[in-house]
C-alpha positions in Angstrom: 16.5 17.6 -73.4 14.3 16.7 -70.5 15.5 16.0 -67.0 14.2 12.9 -65.3 12.1 13.2 -62.2 13.9 11.1 -59.6 14.9 14.1 -57.6 12.7 13.8 -54.5 13.5 10.1 -53.9 17.2 10.6 -54.6 17.4 13.4 -52.1 15.7 11.3 -49.5 18.1 8.4 -50.1 21.0 10.8 -49.9 19.8 12.0 -46.6 19.6 8.4 -45.4 23.2 7.8 -46.4 22.5 5.6 -49.4 25.6 5.6 -51.6 25.5 6.6 -55.2 28.4 7.3 -57.7 30.9 9.8 -56.5 30.2 13.5 -57.0 31.3 15.3 -60.1 34.9 16.3 -59.8 36.0 19.8 -60.6 38.0 20.3 -63.8 41.3 21.1 -62.1 43.7 19.5 -64.6 44.9 20.5 -68.0 42.6 19.7 -70.8 43.4 16.9 -73.2 43.8 17.5 -76.9 40.3 16.2 -77.5 38.6 18.1 -74.7 40.1 21.3 -76.1 38.8 20.4 -79.5 35.3 19.6 -78.3 35.2 22.9 -76.3 36.3 24.8 -79.3 33.7 23.3 -81.5 31.0 23.9 -78.9 32.1 27.5 -78.6 31.9 28.0 -82.4 28.5 26.4 -82.5 27.1 28.5 -79.7 28.4 31.7 -81.3 26.7 30.8 -84.6 23.1 32.0 -84.1 20.8 29.3 -85.3 17.4 30.5 -84.0 14.4 30.5 -86.3 14.1 34.3 -86.4 17.6 35.4 -87.2 19.8 32.2 -87.5 21.6 30.6 -90.4 21.8 26.9 -89.9 23.5 26.4 -93.3 26.4 28.7 -92.3 26.8 26.8 -89.0 26.8 23.4 -90.8 29.4 24.7 -93.3 31.6 26.0 -90.5 31.6 22.5 -88.9 32.2 20.9 -92.3 35.4 23.0 -92.7 36.9 21.2 -89.6 36.0 17.8 -90.9 37.6 18.5 -94.4 40.7 19.8 -92.7 41.0 16.6 -90.7 41.1 14.6 -94.0 37.5 13.3 -94.3 36.8 12.8 -98.0 34.6 15.5 -99.5 32.0 12.9 -100.6 31.6 11.9 -96.9 30.8 15.5 -95.8 27.4 16.6 -96.9 25.7 19.9 -96.2 22.2 19.9 -97.5 19.3 22.3 -96.9 15.9 21.0 -95.8 14.0 22.6 -98.6 14.8 26.3 -97.7 17.8 28.6 -97.5 19.6 28.7 -94.2 18.1 25.3 -93.1 21.3 23.4 -93.6 22.0 19.9 -92.2 25.5 18.5 -91.8 26.0 14.8 -92.3 29.5 13.3 -91.9 30.3 9.6 -92.5 33.3 7.7 -91.1 33.8 4.6 -93.2 34.1 1.2 -91.5 35.8 -2.0 -92.7 32.6 -3.9 -93.4 30.2 -2.2 -95.8 27.7 -5.0 -95.4 26.9 -3.8 -91.9 24.5 -0.9 -91.5 25.9 2.2 -89.8 25.1 3.6 -86.5 23.9 7.2 -86.4 24.9 9.9 -83.8 22.1 12.5 -84.0 21.8 16.0 -82.6 20.1 19.2 -83.7 22.0 22.5 -84.1 19.0 24.8 -84.2 18.1 26.5 -80.9 15.1 28.2 -79.3 14.9 32.0 -79.4 17.0 34.0 -76.9 16.3 37.7 -76.4 19.5 39.3 -75.0 17.3 41.6 -72.9 16.0 38.6 -71.0 19.5 37.3 -70.2 22.1 38.6 -67.8 24.7 37.1 -70.0 24.9 37.4 -73.8 23.1 34.3 -75.2 25.2 34.0 -78.4 28.6 34.3 -76.7 30.2 31.2 -75.2 31.3 32.0 -71.7 33.2 29.8 -69.2 32.9 30.9 -65.6 33.5 29.0 -62.4 33.6 25.7 -64.1 30.4 26.3 -66.0 29.7 26.9 -69.7 27.0 29.5 -70.6 25.2 30.2 -73.9 22.2 29.3 -75.9 22.5 25.6 -77.0 25.2 24.5 -74.5 22.7 22.0 -73.1 20.1 21.7 -75.9 21.7 20.4 -78.1 24.9 21.8 -79.5 26.9 20.1 -76.7 26.2 16.7 -78.2 26.9 17.9 -81.7 30.3 19.1 -80.6 30.9 15.8 -78.8 29.9 13.6 -81.8 32.1 15.5 -84.3 35.0 15.3 -81.8 34.6 11.6 -81.6 35.1 11.2 -85.3 38.1 13.5 -85.3 39.7 11.5 -82.5 39.0 8.2 -84.1 40.5 9.3 -87.4 43.6 10.7 -85.7 44.1 7.5 -83.7 43.7 5.4 -86.8 40.8 3.5 -85.4 38.8 1.8 -88.2 35.3 0.9 -87.0 33.6 -2.4 -87.9 30.7 -0.4 -89.5 30.2 3.1 -90.7 29.6 5.9 -88.2 27.3 8.7 -89.3 27.2 12.0 -87.4 24.2 14.3 -88.3 23.5 17.8 -87.0 20.0 18.7 -88.2 17.6 21.6 -88.3 14.3 22.7 -86.8 14.0 20.2 -84.0 12.8 23.1 -81.8 9.5 23.4 -83.7 10.5 25.0 -87.0 8.7 24.2 -90.2 11.6 22.4 -91.9 12.6 19.6 -89.7 15.9 18.2 -90.9 15.4 14.5 -90.0 12.0 14.4 -91.5 13.3 16.0 -94.7 16.3 13.7 -95.0 14.2 10.6 -94.6 11.8 11.8 -97.3 14.5 13.2 -99.7 17.9 11.8 -98.9 17.3 8.7 -96.8 20.7 7.1 -97.8 22.5 9.8 -95.8 21.1 8.7 -92.4 19.9 5.1 -92.9 21.3 3.2 -89.9 21.0 0.1 -87.8 20.0 2.4 -84.9 20.6 6.0 -83.7 22.0 7.5 -80.5 20.2 10.7 -79.8 19.3 13.2 -77.0 16.6 12.4 -74.5 18.4 10.3 -72.1 21.5 11.0 -70.0 22.5 11.0 -66.4 20.3 11.9 -63.4 22.3 14.0 -60.8 21.1 15.3 -57.5 23.2 17.8 -55.4 26.3 17.0 -57.5 25.9 13.2 -57.1 25.1 10.8 -59.9 22.0 8.7 -59.3 21.5 6.8 -62.6 22.5 6.8 -66.3 19.2 6.7 -68.1 18.6 5.5 -71.7 15.6 6.9 -73.5 14.0 4.1 -75.6 10.5 5.5 -76.0 8.7 8.8 -76.1 5.1 9.9 -76.0 3.1 11.0 -79.1 1.6 14.5 -79.4 -2.1 15.2 -80.2 -3.6 18.7 -80.0 -7.3 19.1 -79.8 -9.5 22.2 -80.0 -12.6 22.5 -77.9 -15.1 25.0 -79.3 -18.6 26.3 -78.3 -20.6 28.7 -80.4 -24.0 30.3 -80.0 -25.9 33.4 -81.1 -24.9 35.5 -78.1 -26.7 38.6 -77.2 -26.6 41.6 -74.9 -24.7 41.1 -71.6 -27.5 42.9 -69.7 -29.7 39.9 -70.3 -27.7 36.8 -69.2 -28.7 33.4 -70.5 -27.8 30.0 -69.1 -26.7 29.0 -72.7 -23.4 30.7 -72.4 -20.5 29.6 -74.6 -17.8 30.3 -71.9 -19.8 28.4 -69.2 -20.1 25.4 -71.5 -16.4 25.5 -72.2 -15.5 26.0 -68.6 -17.5 22.9 -67.6 -16.0 20.9 -70.4 -12.4 21.8 -69.3 -13.3 20.9 -65.7 -14.2 17.4 -67.0 -11.0 17.2 -69.0 -9.0 18.1 -65.8 -10.6 15.3 -63.8 -10.5 12.7 -66.5 -7.7 10.1 -66.0 -6.6 7.7 -68.7 -5.8 4.1 -67.6 -2.2 3.3 -66.6 -0.4 0.8 -68.9 3.1 -0.5 -69.2 5.4 -1.3 -72.2 8.8 -2.9 -72.2 10.5 0.4 -71.6 8.3 1.7 -68.8 8.4 -1.7 -67.2 12.2 -1.6 -67.2 12.1 2.0 -65.9 9.9 1.1 -62.9 12.0 -2.0 -62.2 15.3 0.0 -62.2 13.9 3.1 -60.5 12.4 1.2 -57.6 15.8 0.6 -56.1 16.3 4.4 -55.9 13.1 5.1 -54.2 11.9 5.3 -50.6 10.3 2.0 -49.3 6.7 3.1 -50.0 7.4 4.3 -53.6 9.8 1.5 -54.4 7.5 -1.1 -53.1 4.6 0.3 -55.1 6.7 0.2 -58.3 7.6 -3.4 -57.8 4.0 -4.4 -57.0 2.7 -2.6 -60.1 5.3 -4.3 -62.4 4.2 -7.6 -60.9 0.5 -6.8 -61.2 -0.5 -3.8 -63.4 -4.1 -4.1 -62.0 -2.9 -3.1 -58.5 -4.8 0.2 -58.2 -3.3 1.0 -54.8 0.2 0.7 -56.1 -0.7 2.8 -59.1 -2.1 5.6 -56.9 1.1 5.8 -54.9 3.3 5.9 -58.1 1.0 8.5 -59.7 1.4 11.0 -56.8 4.5 12.3 -58.6 3.6 14.2 -61.8 6.5 12.8 -63.8 5.7 9.2 -62.8 2.1 9.8 -63.5 2.9 11.0 -67.0 5.0 7.9 -67.8 2.2 5.6 -66.7 -0.6 6.9 -68.9 -1.8 9.3 -71.6 -2.3 12.8 -70.3 -4.3 15.7 -71.6 -4.1 19.3 -70.3 -5.6 22.7 -71.4 -2.9 25.0 -72.7 -4.7 27.8 -74.5 -8.0 29.6 -73.9 -10.0 32.4 -75.6 -13.6 33.5 -75.6 -16.0 36.4 -76.2 -15.7 39.4 -78.5 -16.8 42.4 -76.4 -17.1 43.3 -72.8 -20.8 44.1 -73.1 -21.9 41.1 -75.2 -22.7 37.5 -74.4 -19.9 35.3 -76.0 -20.7 33.9 -79.4 -17.6 31.7 -79.4 -15.2 30.2 -76.8 -12.3 27.9 -77.6 -9.5 26.1 -75.8 -6.6 24.0 -76.9 -5.9 20.7 -75.1 -2.5 19.2 -75.5 -2.4 15.4 -75.2 0.8 13.4 -74.6 -0.1 9.9 -75.6 1.5 6.5 -74.8 3.3 5.2 -77.9 0.7 2.7 -78.8 -2.4 4.8 -77.9 -5.0 5.4 -80.7 -5.7 9.2 -81.2 -9.3 8.4 -82.0 -9.7 6.6 -78.7 -8.3 9.6 -76.8 -10.5 12.0 -78.6 -13.6 9.8 -78.0 -12.7 9.3 -74.4 -12.5 13.1 -73.8 -15.8 13.6 -75.7 -17.4 11.0 -73.5 -16.1 12.6 -70.3 -17.3 16.1 -71.4 -20.7 14.7 -72.4 -22.0 18.0 -73.8 -23.3 18.3 -77.4 -22.6 22.0 -77.3 -18.8 21.3 -77.3 -17.1 20.2 -80.5 -13.7 18.5 -80.5 -11.4 19.0 -83.5 -8.0 17.5 -84.0 -5.5 20.3 -84.7 -2.6 17.9 -85.4 -2.0 14.3 -86.5 -0.2 12.2 -83.8 3.0 10.9 -85.4 3.7 7.3 -84.6 6.8 6.7 -82.5 7.0 3.0 -81.5 9.3 2.2 -78.6 12.8 0.9 -79.5 13.6 -2.6 -78.3 15.9 -2.9 -75.4 18.5 -4.8 -77.4 20.6 -6.8 -74.9 23.9 -6.2 -76.7 23.4 -2.5 -76.8 22.2 -2.2 -73.2 25.1 -4.4 -72.1 27.6 -2.1 -73.9 26.0 1.0 -72.2 26.2 -0.8 -68.9 29.8 -1.8 -69.5 31.0 1.7 -70.2 28.9 3.2 -67.4 30.6 0.7 -65.0 34.0 1.6 -66.2 33.5 5.3 -65.6 31.1 5.3 -62.6 31.2 1.9 -60.8 28.0 0.8 -59.3 25.8 3.3 -61.2 22.6 1.7 -62.5 21.6 2.0 -66.2 17.8 2.5 -66.4 15.6 2.6 -69.6 13.1 5.5 -69.7 10.3 6.9 -71.8 10.4 10.7 -72.4 7.2 12.5 -71.6 8.1 15.0 -74.3 9.3 14.4 -77.9 12.5 14.5 -79.9 13.5 14.0 -83.5 13.8 10.3 -82.6 10.1 9.9 -83.5 10.8 10.4 -87.2 13.5 7.7 -87.2 11.4 5.3 -85.1 8.5 5.8 -87.5 10.9 4.9 -90.3 11.9 1.7 -88.6 15.2 2.9 -87.2 15.5 2.3 -83.4 16.6 5.3 -81.4 18.3 5.4 -78.0 18.7 8.6 -75.9 22.2 8.2 -74.4 24.9 10.7 -73.7 26.7 10.1 -70.4 26.0 13.8 -69.6 25.1 14.6 -66.0 23.7 18.1 -66.0 21.9 19.7 -63.1 19.9 22.9 -63.4 20.9 23.5 -67.1 17.9 25.8 -67.6 17.7 24.7 -71.3 15.3 27.0 -73.2 15.6 29.5 -70.4 17.8 32.4 -69.3 21.6 31.9 -69.0 21.5 28.3 -70.3 24.4 26.5 -68.6 26.2 23.2 -68.2 29.1 21.9 -66.1 32.4 21.9 -68.0 33.5 18.8 -66.1 30.2 16.9 -67.0 30.7 17.9 -70.7 34.2 16.4 -70.8 33.1 13.3 -69.0 30.2 12.9 -71.4 32.6 13.2 -74.2 34.8 10.4 -72.9 31.7 8.2 -72.2 30.4 8.6 -75.7 33.9 8.0 -77.3 34.2 4.7 -75.3 30.7 3.7 -76.1 30.9 4.3 -79.8 34.2 2.5 -79.9 32.7 -0.6 -78.2 29.6 -0.5 -80.4 31.6 -0.2 -83.7 34.8 -2.1 -82.7 33.2 -5.4 -81.9 30.3 -5.6 -84.3 27.7 -5.2 -81.6 24.2 -4.5 -83.1 
């Protein structure tokens, strides 16, 4: 879950008195039945350790399945299946609609979490703690919150007797956080019928909030691809008492300097064009004007330069490559025989990996340096900004937060959505969650209780609109 970088401009506009949606209200009323249920499910999920090192995702999936069976969901519509290995369980729950000829919608989340060493936290990471209106615990923001919300939506709809126009599938999957047995990838390869859908709602989007005030409700419709390259220099080396100009570390250092200064061209797609158009209204006059000019004329280099001052903006305009790992030499008193570095590239969705590799090789321009691909960039085509879907998101946003803009966005990182997009299933990151300083992946991961409950209500209303009127 990646926060969006509108903070500087939003703070500026707040200081100028520009009005956004009202601040988040404190949770000072009794919880509804479904808020209590969602909180209880989130608590149980957080307290089930689902890390790679010591977790059991099958046990966590089975625990959630118990609740769905108790609520009367048929056994055949509750599936726990392991992604090839023990403890790598995925939970898939299907809520049957009235029209089986319509493809389902999929509500996707992952219930694995990154490692959390208790010694590095001031609170116990695998204990759900509520304090001063905040929830704490590993996974409360990434991504067990949405799993708890999605399951609660099904429970509520069933209890209310709501029969959707099409099936609704909820999936809690494994190994999104980098493990070797990714649940979505495995399901598509081995049990595609369990998650085949018209489109999926996933993490990656959500609300932008600054100083407790909502700025926009963003919908992630694209994400960048990942390509890892290794730069390597080798030579015979020798004794350090007799330095030579042909030094592997010096060659590598010069190559990395060229990588650092190389800039890929800025290009727009439907999603980033919509992002710039929507975001421009939230910016100061200089930045907003540059965004509008660049949308009108992508060859406007002056506008591009202004937009690119912000690292987040720059990353959404172009492919980026950055050195992330470095090693060299074998002894303090020897000339290095080998020096290597890893360069992590985040590519625009339609960028060709061979073009990126060739562009860096050309920028380095040193035959002593070899470039090797360490990974294959997985395709992740942008999802179309379907008018009916975007209208529905805008409708529910307006109901809950009048005047708040809905803005499409492209993630600079990656989610499990890439597997679905590659399989031809559009994916939209949308949640209605407005979290500030959640510190996902970090110490004392936290979210606002009020924001969690509001996100729950937003998603309930949205799914009901999407499945109650046949919108596709």
